[in-house]
Every structure is written in C-alpha cells, then in structure tokens.
C-alpha positions in Angstrom: -18.3 -14.5 -6.6 -18.4 -17.8 -8.5 -15.4 -17.3 -10.8 -12.3 -15.2 -11.0 -12.0 -14.0 -14.6 -9.7 -11.0 -14.3 -6.8 -10.0 -12.1 -4.9 -6.7 -11.8 -1.3 -6.8 -10.5 0.0 -3.4 -9.5 3.8 -3.1 -9.3 6.3 -0.5 -8.2 9.2 -2.8 -9.5 10.1 -3.9 -5.9 11.0 -7.6 -5.2 7.6 -8.1 -3.4 5.8 -6.6 -6.4 7.5 -9.0 -8.7 6.5 -11.9 -6.4 2.9 -10.5 -6.7 3.0 -10.7 -10.5 4.4 -14.2 -10.3 1.6 -15.2 -7.9 -1.0 -13.9 -10.4 0.5 -16.1 -13.1 0.4 -19.1 -10.7 -3.2 -18.4 -9.8 -4.0 -18.4 -13.5 -2.9 -22.0 -13.8 -5.5 -23.0 -11.1 -8.4 -20.9 -12.2 -10.2 -19.8 -15.3 -8.6 -16.3 -15.5 -9.1 -14.8 -18.9 -7.5 -11.4 -18.4 -4.5 -10.2 -16.5 -3.1 -6.7 -16.4 0.3 -5.4 -15.0 -0.1 -1.8 -13.8 2.5 0.8 -12.8 1.5 4.2 -11.6 3.8 7.2 -12.0 3.3 9.9 -9.4 1.3 12.8 -10.8 3.1 16.0 -12.0 2.6 17.8 -8.7 4.6 15.3 -6.6 7.9 13.4 -6.3 9.6 12.6 -9.6 8.1 15.5 -11.5 8.5 18.0 -8.6 12.2 17.2 -8.5 12.5 17.6 -12.2 12.1 21.4 -12.4 13.0 22.7 -15.8 12.7 19.3 -17.5 11.0 19.5 -20.9 7.9 17.7 -22.0 10.0 15.5 -24.2 12.2 14.5 -21.2 9.1 13.7 -19.2 7.8 11.5 -22.0 11.1 9.8 -22.2 10.7 8.9 -18.5 7.3 7.4 -19.2 8.7 5.5 -22.1 11.5 4.1 -20.0 9.0 2.9 -17.4 6.8 1.4 -20.1 9.8 -0.5 -21.4 10.7 -1.8 -17.9 7.1 -2.9 -17.4 6.9 -4.6 -20.7 10.1 -6.5 -19.9 8.7 -7.6 -16.6 5.6 -8.9 -18.3 7.7 -10.7 -20.8 9.8 -12.3 -18.0 6.5 -13.6 -16.4 5.3 -14.9 -19.7 8.5 -16.8 -20.4 8.5 -18.4 -17.0 4.8 -19.2 -16.7 3.2 -18.8 -20.2 0.7 -16.4 -18.7 0.3 -13.1 -20.5 0.0 -9.9 -18.5 -0.9 -6.7 -20.4 1.4 -3.9 -19.3 -0.2 -0.6 -18.5 1.3 2.7 -17.3 -0.8 5.4 -15.7 0.1 8.8 -14.2 -1.5 10.0 -11.0 -1.8 9.2 -7.3 -0.9 5.5 -7.0 -3.7 4.4 -4.6 -6.4 6.4 -6.4 -5.4 5.2 -9.9 -5.1 1.6 -8.7 -8.6 1.7 -7.2 -10.0 3.3 -10.4 -8.4 0.7 -12.7 -9.3 -2.2 -10.3 -13.1 -1.5 -10.7 -13.0 -3.6 -13.8 -11.2 -6.6 -12.2 -12.3 -9.4 -9.9 -9.0 -9.5 -7.8 -6.3 -6.9 -7.0 -2.8 -8.2 -6.2 0.1 -6.1 -4.9 3.3 -6.6 -2.9 2.7 -6.0 0.8 5.2 -3.2 1.0 6.5 -4.1 4.5 8.8 -1.4 5.9 10.9 -1.1 9.1 10.1 1.8 11.2 10.9 3.0 14.7 7.8 1.1 16.0 8.8 -2.1 14.2 7.4 -3.6 11.0 4.7 -1.6 9.2 3.0 -1.7 5.8 3.7 0.9 3.2 1.5 4.0 2.5 0.0 2.7 -0.7 -1.0 -0.6 0.9 -2.6 1.3 3.9 -4.6 3.6 1.6 -5.8 0.6 -0.5 -7.1 -1.1 2.7 -9.3 1.8 3.5 -10.8 2.2 0.0 -13.7 0.4 -1.8 -12.1 -2.1 -4.1 -12.2 -5.7 -5.1 -10.6 -8.3 -2.8 -7.0 -7.4 -2.2 -4.2 -10.0 -2.1 -1.0 -8.7 -0.5 2.0 -10.9 -1.4 4.9 -11.2 1.0 7.1 -14.0 -0.4 8.1 -15.7 -3.6 5.4 -18.1 -4.8 7.0 -21.5 -5.0 3.8 -23.5 -5.2 0.0 -23.1 -5.1 -1.6 -22.3 -1.7 -1.8 -25.5 0.4 -2.8 -24.3 3.9 -5.2 -21.4 4.2 -6.5 -19.7 7.3 -9.9 -18.1 6.9 -11.0 -15.9 9.8 -14.8 -16.0 10.2 -17.5 -14.3 12.4 -20.4 -16.3 10.9 -21.6 -13.4 8.7 -22.4 -13.3 5.0 -19.0 -11.8 4.5 -17.4 -14.9 6.0 -19.3 -17.0 3.5 -17.9 -14.9 0.7 -14.4 -15.3 2.1 -14.7 -19.0 2.2 -16.1 -19.0 -1.4 -13.2 -16.9 -2.6 -10.8 -19.3 -0.8 -12.2 -22.2 -2.8 -11.5 -20.3 -6.0 -8.0 -19.2 -5.2 -6.9 -22.4 -3.4 -9.1 -25.2 -4.7 -6.8 -27.9 -3.3 -5.8 -26.3 0.0 -6.5 -27.5 3.5 -8.7 -24.8 5.0 -8.5 -23.7 8.7 -11.8 -22.0 9.5 -11.0 -19.9 12.6 -13.3 -17.9 14.9 -11.8 -15.7 17.6 -14.1 -14.2 20.2 -13.1 -11.6 22.8 -14.7 -12.0 26.2 -15.3 -8.4 27.0 -17.7 -9.3 29.8 -15.0 -11.5 31.4 -12.8 -8.4 31.9 -15.7 -6.6 33.6 -16.3 -9.6 35.8 -12.7 -9.5 36.9 -12.9 -5.8 37.7 -16.1 -6.4 39.7 -14.3 -9.0 41.8 -16.4 -12.0 40.9 -15.2 -15.4 41.9 -13.0 -17.4 39.5 -15.5 -20.2 39.4 -18.2 -17.8 38.1 -15.9 -16.4 35.5 -14.9 -19.9 34.4 -18.5 -20.9 33.9 -19.1 -17.9 31.8 -16.0 -18.7 29.7 -17.1 -22.3 29.1 -20.6 -21.2 28.2 -19.4 -18.6 25.7 -17.1 -21.1 24.1 -19.9 -23.7 23.7 -22.1 -21.0 22.1 -19.4 -20.3 19.6 -19.0 -24.0 18.9 -22.7 -24.3 18.2 -22.5 -21.2 15.9 -19.6 -22.7 14.0 -21.4 -26.0 13.5 -24.5 -24.2 12.1 -22.3 -22.0 10.0 -20.3 -24.8 8.4 -23.4 -26.9 7.8 -25.4 -24.1 6.2 -22.4 -23.2 4.0 -22.1 -26.8 2.8 -18.4 -27.1 3.7 -16.5 -30.3 3.2 -15.3 -31.4 6.6 -12.5 -33.3 4.9 -10.9 -30.0 3.8 -11.9 -27.8 6.7 -10.3 -27.8 10.2 -12.2 -25.6 12.7 -10.6 -23.5 15.4 -12.4 -21.5 18.1 -10.3 -19.4 20.4 -10.8 -16.5 22.8 -8.5 -13.5 23.1 -7.1 -10.7 21.0 -7.9 -11.4 17.3 -4.6 -10.4 15.7 -2.4 -12.1 18.4 -4.4 -15.4 18.3 -4.5 -15.5 14.5 -0.7 -15.1 14.4 -0.2 -17.8 17.0 -2.3 -20.2 15.0 -0.8 -19.4 11.6 2.8 -19.6 13.0 2.0 -23.0 14.6 0.5 -24.6 11.5 2.5 -22.9 8.7 -0.2 -21.3 6.6 0.8 -19.8 3.3 -2.3 -17.6 3.1 -4.6 -15.7 5.6 -8.0 -14.5 4.5 -9.8 -11.8 6.5 -12.8 -9.6 5.8 -14.4 -6.4 7.0 -17.5 -7.5 8.9 -18.6 -4.5 10.9 -20.3 -1.4 9.5 -19.8 1.1 12.3 -16.8 3.4 12.4 -15.4 1.7 15.5 -15.7 -1.7 14.0 -13.9 -0.6 10.9 -11.1 1.0 12.9 -10.7 -2.3 14.9 -10.8 -4.3 11.6 -8.1 -2.0 10.2 -5.9 -2.4 13.2 -6.1 -6.2 13.2 -5.6 -6.5 9.5 -2.5 -4.1 9.4 -1.0 -6.0 12.3 -1.5 -9.4 10.5 0.0 -8.1 7.3 3.0 -6.6 9.0 3.7 -9.5 11.4 2.7 -12.6 9.5 5.1 -14.7 7.5 2.6 -15.4 4.7 0.4 -13.7 2.1 -2.8 -12.0 3.3 -6.1 -11.6 1.3 -8.4 -8.8 2.5 -12.0 -8.9 1.5 -14.1 -5.8 1.0 
C-alpha cells in the first residue's frame, strides 16, 4: 500500500467509537485521505432491538432507523466542526461484523473502538472486535483512547516476512513523523526441551546466545533490504512469550500505537496470532493496528 485514500470508521456510539472517529479525522490531516465514511449497523430484524419490539409497526421501525441516522449525522457534524474533516454518515441493517466487513471492502483502512470489556477473567475485547479480527478485511485500527495528537512512538512487531514489510510501510503512512520501534520476539522452544533433557546450563546459554545473534543478523538484513532510515527506527530483539514481551516494551517506552500482522498460514499459527493479538488489545494502554 503506497497511499491511504479512504477510511471507514464504524461506530456504536460508545466513547471509544467516538475516539475512533476523531482519530480518523486526525489521520486525514497527515495523509492524502480523499474519502471518509462513518458507519453504524443496526442489528438485523431477527435479533436484539427488533426481537424485543414485538408488535411494533413498520413505521415505528423506520422511526428507529431515522433516529439513529439523525444521531449519526450529528456525530459526523461534531467531528467536522472540530476538525474540518467530512465523514459521510451511513446506516445499515444486519449483523454488525458481517456488514462492516462488506462495506470495508471498498476502503483502505477500517477504524473502530476497541470495545474493551470487564469479564470474570479480566479485560477482554468485545464480540464485534473479535469477529472482525478473524475475517478478511483491510488493516484494522482499534482505538483505545482519545486522540490528543498524531502518533509519535510506534511499535511494529516483525518476523522478517513480507507482511512485516507491509506493516512498516503502513506505519510510514499513518505515522510519518513517528519514532518507530522495530521489534522481533523469538521463542526458544528448543531451550525448553534442553532443560527437560537435563542439559548443562553452559550448553543452553551457548544456544541462547547463538539464537540471539542469528536474529540480530536477520534484523540487520531485513532493515537494510527494506531501506529503513536508522534515524527513525530503533531495533529490539527479545526472547520469550510474544504478548508478554511486547507489553513490557510498550509499557516501558510509552508507545501510542502497536502494529501487528498475521504472518503464519497454518491453523495453529493463526490461532497463536489471534491469542497474542487479543491479549495485546485487551491489556495494552495504546491503540493497536492489526494487519491482514
């Protein structure tokens, strides 16, 4: 992707969703965005609002749609007054995740509120966000806080694949003035097997050092081949659990955006990716952009 020309902001009228729309307007100031749409999806007639409205006439249902359309238009107008960026309001009826994906096919970037919820197991992301993460869609930016300024510190998780190059390219478009932390986390699976086998600590240490040096060499080749400006890129290479290490790094350095991408093609790799990404979205203090 060489340019971002269109952005879709999906809203459910929550505070996070409003922040997402505000972030879209802020991104428009830094990029050549030509088109922005503000979308709200009403649940389809078989669920929720309509299901509870037994006996409601077709006119009453249209009144509900009109009321939502008015609220959406007002939100778009508020954004315009504050930022001068015009978002076209659009109301659809259907399953939220399915409709959002369908509409997003015609956009370069999809932006939503992260939808963080408190559950018995701690912080989790909402059902619509979870479904969108599993679907084919454009890059998805999940906004967690009010956008006070353009992104200044961005963490990009890389595995030296082509998808990692795309993530760095998109980072340059979304945050052209940011300091970029290019981070690679490798998990030493063999090290755990060595420990189980009772190998000496000296042998395990040599393996750990060799693995880290190999990752360093890969990072150097990757950054050189990608033509990255070392003045704007800080490189990190760590071993351990990906989600835990990424959170440690971003909490230490105060990033305002994390970019991650789906690299593996196998079912297991996709499940691992989903677990790491959902953990990052739920636990991080900043926005998260998920590539596809």
